C-alpha positions as CSV (number, residue, x, y, z in Angstrom):
1,M,32.2,14.0,-7.9
2,K,29.4,15.5,-5.8
3,E,28.6,14.1,-2.4
4,Q,25.4,12.1,-2.4
5,R,23.0,13.2,0.2
6,I,20.8,10.5,1.7
7,I,17.2,11.8,1.7
8,A,15.3,9.2,3.8
9,A,15.9,6.0,5.6
10,M,14.1,3.0,7.0
11,K,16.1,1.1,9.6
12,K,14.0,-1.6,11.3
13,L,14.1,-5.0,12.9
14,F,11.1,-7.0,11.6
15,L,9.9,-9.7,14.0
16,L,8.4,-12.7,12.2
17,D,7.2,-14.6,15.3
18,I,4.5,-12.5,17.0
19,E,2.4,-14.3,19.6
20,G,-1.3,-14.5,18.5
21,K,-0.5,-13.8,14.8
22,N,-0.2,-16.2,11.9
23,R,3.5,-16.3,10.8
24,D,2.7,-16.3,7.1
25,R,0.5,-13.2,7.4
26,V,3.2,-11.4,9.4
27,I,5.7,-12.2,6.6
28,E,3.3,-10.9,3.9
29,A,2.6,-7.8,6.0
30,T,6.3,-7.0,6.3
31,K,6.8,-7.3,2.5
32,H,3.8,-5.0,2.0
33,E,5.2,-2.5,4.5
34,I,8.6,-2.5,2.6
35,R,6.9,-2.1,-0.8
36,K,4.7,0.7,0.5
37,Y,7.8,2.5,1.9
38,I,9.6,2.2,-1.4
39,K,6.6,3.5,-3.4
40,R,6.1,6.4,-1.0
41,E,9.8,7.4,-1.4
42,Q,9.6,7.1,-5.2
43,R,6.6,9.5,-5.3
44,K,8.5,12.3,-3.7
45,P,9.5,15.1,-6.0
46,L,12.9,14.7,-7.6
47,L,15.7,17.2,-6.8
48,E,17.1,19.3,-9.7
49,G,19.5,17.2,-11.8
50,V,18.2,13.8,-10.3
51,D,16.7,11.2,-12.7
52,Y,15.1,8.8,-10.1
53,W,15.3,7.7,-6.5
54,D,17.8,5.0,-5.8
55,F,18.1,2.8,-2.7
56,D,21.0,1.5,-0.7
57,C,19.9,-1.7,1.0
58,K,21.4,-3.7,3.9
59,F,19.9,-7.0,5.1
60,G,20.8,-9.3,7.9
61,S,19.7,-11.0,11.1
62,S,20.7,-7.9,13.1
63,A,22.0,-4.4,12.5
64,E,25.6,-5.5,13.4
65,N,25.8,-8.2,10.7
66,A,23.7,-6.6,7.9
67,T,25.4,-6.7,4.5
68,D,24.8,-4.7,1.4
69,V,22.3,-6.3,-1.0
70,H,20.5,-5.3,-4.2
71,M,16.9,-4.0,-3.8
72,A,15.6,-6.6,-6.3
73,T,16.7,-9.5,-4.0
74,L,14.8,-8.3,-0.9
75,T,11.8,-10.6,-1.3
76,A,14.0,-13.6,-1.9
77,L,16.0,-12.9,1.2
78,I,12.9,-12.5,3.3
79,D,11.6,-15.8,2.0
80,A,14.9,-17.4,2.7
81,V,14.8,-16.2,6.4
82,A,11.2,-17.4,6.7
83,S,11.9,-20.8,5.2
84,E,14.9,-21.3,7.6
85,G,12.6,-20.5,10.5
86,G,14.3,-17.2,11.5
87,A,12.5,-15.2,14.1
88,A,13.5,-11.8,12.8
89,F,15.5,-9.9,10.2
90,Y,17.0,-6.4,10.0
91,L,16.5,-4.2,7.0
92,E,18.0,-0.8,6.2
93,L,16.8,1.1,3.1
94,L,18.4,4.5,2.4
95,A,16.9,6.6,-0.4
96,K,19.3,8.6,-2.4
97,P,19.3,10.6,-5.7
98,G,20.0,8.4,-8.7
99,H,21.5,9.5,-12.0
100,R,21.1,7.5,-15.2
101,V,24.3,6.6,-17.1
102,A,24.3,6.3,-20.9
103,R,25.1,2.8,-22.1
104,G,27.9,2.7,-24.6
């Protein structure tokens, strides 16, 4: 099997409690930034033999305790941190080439 090369990465600690800013607006701004990053990466030209851009995601309260999660669960995880009153969360998105597999 070929080695998968990681093309781009977002590794960031998002702060939710910023002095002078509304917490709800900060949460929505972080979600927007994440969506914008994903869309920007998906617009990049595909490499030869690649069907789509896939993402490896890690989520946690810090980089040390981040665990692998599915990209579709990111919004729910952010909402969970916000509802629990968390001050920050760490997100790591790694873009990589994706290959479709025939269902059978």
